[in-house]
C-alpha positions as CSV (number, residue, x, y, z in Angstrom):
1,M,-26.2,96.0,-6.5
2,A,-24.8,94.8,-9.8
3,L,-26.9,91.5,-9.9
4,E,-30.2,93.4,-9.5
5,A,-29.0,95.7,-12.5
6,L,-29.1,92.6,-14.8
7,S,-32.2,92.0,-16.8
8,S,-34.1,88.6,-16.6
9,N,-32.6,87.6,-20.0
10,E,-29.1,88.5,-19.2
11,L,-29.4,86.4,-16.0
12,L,-30.5,83.4,-17.8
13,N,-27.4,83.6,-20.2
14,F,-25.1,84.1,-17.0
15,I,-23.0,80.9,-16.5
16,M,-20.8,80.3,-13.5
17,F,-17.5,78.4,-13.7
18,D,-15.8,76.4,-11.2
19,T,-12.2,76.7,-11.1
20,T,-11.7,73.6,-9.0
21,P,-9.5,70.8,-10.9
22,F,-11.7,67.8,-11.8
23,N,-9.7,65.6,-9.7
24,E,-10.2,67.7,-6.8
25,A,-13.7,68.5,-7.3
26,S,-16.6,67.2,-5.1
27,P,-19.4,65.2,-6.7
28,P,-22.1,67.6,-8.1
29,E,-25.1,68.2,-5.8
30,L,-28.4,67.5,-6.9
31,G,-30.1,70.3,-8.8
32,S,-27.0,71.8,-10.0
33,C,-27.1,73.5,-13.4
34,S,-23.4,72.9,-14.3
35,S,-23.3,72.8,-18.1
36,M,-19.7,71.0,-18.4
37,P,-19.4,67.7,-19.7
38,P,-18.4,64.6,-17.6
39,P,-14.5,64.1,-17.8
40,P,-13.7,61.4,-20.2
41,Q,-12.5,58.1,-18.6
42,P,-9.2,56.9,-19.2
43,P,-8.8,53.9,-21.8
44,E,-7.6,51.4,-19.2
45,T,-10.6,52.2,-17.2
46,A,-13.0,51.9,-20.2
47,A,-11.5,48.4,-21.1
48,Q,-12.0,47.4,-17.6
49,G,-15.7,48.2,-17.5
50,R,-16.1,46.2,-20.8
51,K,-14.2,43.0,-19.8
52,K,-16.3,39.8,-20.6
53,R,-17.3,37.6,-18.0
54,R,-15.7,34.1,-17.9
55,R,-18.1,31.4,-18.9
56,K,-18.4,28.6,-16.3
57,P,-17.7,25.2,-17.9
58,K,-21.1,23.3,-18.5
59,V,-21.3,20.3,-16.3
60,C,-22.8,17.6,-18.7
61,K,-22.8,14.5,-16.3
62,N,-23.8,14.2,-12.6
63,K,-21.6,13.0,-10.1
64,E,-23.1,9.5,-10.0
65,E,-22.5,8.9,-13.9
66,A,-19.0,10.2,-13.7
67,E,-18.1,8.1,-10.8
68,N,-19.5,4.9,-12.9
69,Q,-17.4,5.9,-15.6
70,R,-14.3,6.0,-13.4
71,M,-14.9,2.8,-11.7
72,T,-15.5,1.1,-15.2
73,H,-12.3,2.5,-16.5
74,I,-10.5,1.3,-13.4
75,A,-11.8,-2.4,-13.9
76,V,-11.1,-2.2,-17.6
77,E,-7.1,-1.5,-16.6
78,R,-6.9,-3.9,-14.0
79,N,-8.4,-6.4,-16.3
80,R,-5.8,-5.8,-19.1
81,R,-2.9,-5.5,-16.6
82,K,-4.0,-9.1,-15.3
83,Q,-4.0,-10.5,-18.8
84,M,-0.6,-8.9,-19.5
85,N,1.1,-10.4,-16.4
86,E,-0.6,-13.9,-17.2
87,H,1.1,-13.7,-20.7
88,L,4.6,-12.7,-19.3
89,A,4.3,-15.3,-16.7
90,V,3.9,-18.0,-19.7
91,L,6.4,-16.5,-21.7
92,R,8.9,-16.5,-18.8
93,S,8.3,-20.2,-18.1
94,L,9.0,-21.2,-21.7
95,M,12.7,-20.0,-21.5
96,P,15.7,-20.5,-19.2
97,E,16.2,-17.9,-16.3
98,S,19.7,-16.8,-17.9
99,Y,17.7,-14.8,-20.6
100,V,15.6,-12.8,-18.1
101,Q,18.1,-10.3,-16.0
102,R,15.0,-8.6,-14.5
103,G,11.3,-9.3,-13.8
104,D,9.8,-6.3,-15.7
105,Q,8.2,-6.4,-19.0
106,A,10.6,-5.2,-21.1
107,S,13.3,-7.5,-20.0
108,I,11.1,-10.5,-20.2
109,V,10.0,-9.6,-23.8
110,G,13.6,-8.8,-24.8
111,G,15.0,-12.2,-23.3
112,A,12.3,-14.1,-25.2
113,I,13.4,-12.2,-28.4
114,E,17.1,-13.3,-27.8
115,F,16.0,-16.8,-26.9
116,V,13.9,-17.2,-30.1
117,K,17.0,-15.9,-32.1
118,E,19.1,-18.4,-30.4
119,L,16.9,-21.5,-31.0
120,E,16.7,-20.2,-34.8
121,H,20.6,-20.3,-35.0
122,I,20.6,-23.7,-33.6
123,V,18.0,-25.2,-35.9
124,Q,19.8,-23.6,-39.0
125,S,23.1,-25.0,-37.5
126,L,21.5,-28.7,-37.3
127,E,20.1,-28.3,-40.7
128,A,23.4,-27.5,-42.4
129,K,25.1,-30.3,-40.5
130,K,22.4,-32.7,-41.6
131,Y,22.8,-31.9,-44.9
132,A,26.4,-32.2,-44.9
133,S,26.4,-35.6,-43.3
134,L,24.4,-36.9,-46.3
135,D,26.3,-38.3,-49.2
136,K,25.4,-36.7,-52.8
137,K,22.6,-39.0,-53.7
138,N,20.9,-38.8,-50.4
139,A,21.3,-35.0,-50.7
140,T,19.7,-35.0,-54.0
141,N,16.7,-36.9,-52.6
142,Y,16.5,-34.5,-49.7
143,E,16.1,-31.8,-52.1
144,N,13.5,-33.2,-54.3
145,E,11.4,-34.2,-51.2
146,N,11.5,-30.7,-49.6
147,Q,11.1,-29.0,-53.3
148,N,13.8,-26.4,-52.0
149,N,16.9,-25.4,-53.9
150,S,19.3,-25.4,-50.8
151,P,19.2,-27.1,-47.4
152,F,18.2,-23.6,-46.0
153,G,15.1,-23.2,-48.3
154,Q,12.9,-23.8,-45.5
155,F,13.6,-20.8,-43.7
156,F,12.4,-18.7,-46.8
157,A,8.5,-18.4,-46.6
158,Y,7.9,-15.6,-49.2
159,P,11.3,-14.5,-50.4
160,Q,11.6,-11.3,-52.7
161,F,14.4,-12.9,-54.5
162,T,15.3,-16.4,-55.2
163,Q,18.1,-16.9,-57.7
164,L,20.3,-19.7,-56.1
165,S,20.6,-22.7,-58.5
166,N,20.2,-26.4,-57.6
167,K,24.0,-26.7,-58.1
168,Y,24.7,-24.2,-55.1
169,T,28.2,-25.2,-54.8
170,S,29.0,-23.9,-58.5
171,Q,30.9,-20.8,-58.7
172,T,30.1,-20.3,-62.3
173,T,26.5,-19.5,-62.2
174,A,25.1,-15.8,-62.3
175,A,23.0,-16.4,-59.0
176,I,23.2,-13.7,-56.4
177,A,21.3,-14.7,-53.4
178,D,17.8,-15.7,-51.9
179,I,16.7,-12.7,-50.0
180,E,13.7,-12.4,-47.9
181,V,12.6,-9.2,-45.7
182,T,9.6,-8.7,-43.4
183,L,9.0,-5.1,-42.0
184,I,7.0,-4.4,-38.7
185,E,6.9,-0.7,-38.2
186,T,10.7,0.3,-38.0
187,H,12.0,-3.3,-37.5
188,A,13.2,-5.5,-40.3
189,N,13.9,-9.2,-40.3
190,I,16.2,-10.1,-43.1
191,R,17.3,-13.4,-44.5
192,V,20.2,-13.8,-47.1
193,L,21.5,-17.0,-48.4
194,S,24.4,-16.4,-50.7
195,R,27.8,-17.7,-51.7
196,R,30.7,-16.9,-49.4
197,R,32.9,-14.0,-50.6
198,F,36.1,-12.5,-49.3
199,R,35.2,-9.7,-46.8
200,Q,31.5,-10.1,-47.4
201,L,30.2,-9.4,-44.2
202,S,32.1,-6.2,-43.4
203,K,31.2,-4.9,-46.5
204,L,27.4,-5.8,-45.9
205,V,27.6,-4.1,-42.6
206,A,29.2,-1.0,-44.2
207,S,26.4,-1.0,-46.6
208,F,23.7,-1.4,-44.2
209,Q,25.0,1.7,-42.3
210,S,25.2,3.8,-45.5
211,V,21.4,3.5,-46.0
212,F,20.5,4.1,-42.1
213,L,19.9,0.4,-41.4
214,T,21.1,-0.4,-38.0
215,I,21.8,-4.1,-37.4
216,L,20.6,-5.1,-34.0
217,H,21.1,-8.9,-34.0
218,L,22.9,-11.2,-36.5
219,N,23.2,-15.0,-37.0
220,I,25.5,-16.6,-39.3
221,T,25.5,-20.3,-40.7
222,T,27.8,-21.5,-43.3
223,L,27.8,-24.8,-45.3
224,E,30.5,-25.6,-47.6
225,S,30.5,-22.5,-50.1
226,L,27.1,-21.0,-48.8
227,V,26.3,-18.6,-45.8
228,L,23.2,-17.7,-44.4
229,Y,22.6,-14.3,-42.7
230,S,19.7,-13.8,-40.3
231,I,19.7,-10.2,-39.5
232,S,17.5,-7.9,-37.3
233,A,17.7,-4.3,-38.2
234,K,16.1,-1.1,-37.1
235,V,15.2,1.5,-39.8
236,E,16.7,4.6,-38.7
237,E,15.3,8.4,-39.4
238,G,16.4,9.3,-42.9
239,C,16.4,6.0,-44.2
240,Q,14.7,6.2,-48.0
241,L,13.5,2.5,-47.8
242,N,9.7,2.5,-47.0
243,S,8.9,-1.1,-47.6
244,A,10.2,-4.7,-47.4
245,D,10.6,-4.9,-51.0
246,D,12.8,-1.6,-51.0
247,I,14.9,-3.2,-48.4
248,A,15.1,-6.3,-50.3
249,G,16.1,-4.5,-53.6
250,A,18.7,-2.6,-51.4
251,V,20.3,-5.8,-50.2
252,H,20.2,-7.3,-53.5
253,H,22.2,-4.4,-54.9
254,M,24.9,-4.6,-52.2
255,L,25.2,-8.3,-52.7
256,R,25.6,-7.6,-56.5
257,I,28.2,-5.0,-56.0
258,I,30.1,-7.5,-53.6
259,E,29.9,-10.2,-56.2
260,E,31.2,-8.0,-59.0
261,E,34.1,-6.7,-56.8
262,A,35.0,-10.6,-56.0
263,I,35.0,-11.3,-59.7
264,L,37.0,-8.6,-60.7
265,A,39.6,-9.6,-57.8
266,C,39.8,-13.0,-59.1
267,H,40.6,-11.8,-62.6
268,N,43.2,-9.5,-61.5
């Protein structure tokens, strides 16, 4: 036979090839001498083999400690709500029922704000009536006793501008207004005491809108030639006035322009 004719060296160099495709070939048996390298794995298969194992979250607290923390949080929240309900009940008892439309927190707080604003307006009106009922001599003594330049001076604690003179009824003085602004986050309380001018309020409201100040509440009290504005305003997005002093300066500038326009109108 032909195989017997081959020498021993030639027999060692003889290699048999399997013509069966890789995907159909059966696993090689033990002891086989095939010299073909294993077929390369597809990239997806290799990537799946190298996937990282997900780490389990570490449990730092045992169940008993977690339960104690949860119960403590619940107790604190209940105590906070209890105190809040007590405060709201007291606040509601201090004002008429007509100012509270509903019993929720927002309605009670909103009604309290409206009630305080109404009380403030009543006090200002009574102060004006009291001052108007006095004769000139008593009015002068009233000013000296209270060390105020006007009957509304007690409503200005820390004004940014105080320019009204003692002779507040004079139209020749260069004074503009008393202005006080307090700012809490985006809400500003503004008090303005000035001389009454034609279309002053409409021009002031338009000026507020031009600097992105929205008027939420407005009280007006007049006394002879004076007018007191108590304004609650919201600082809208885009407003360049970042402090109470900035707002007071802007209001002072508005009133100065209105004053100059009124003087020009009188001369013409």
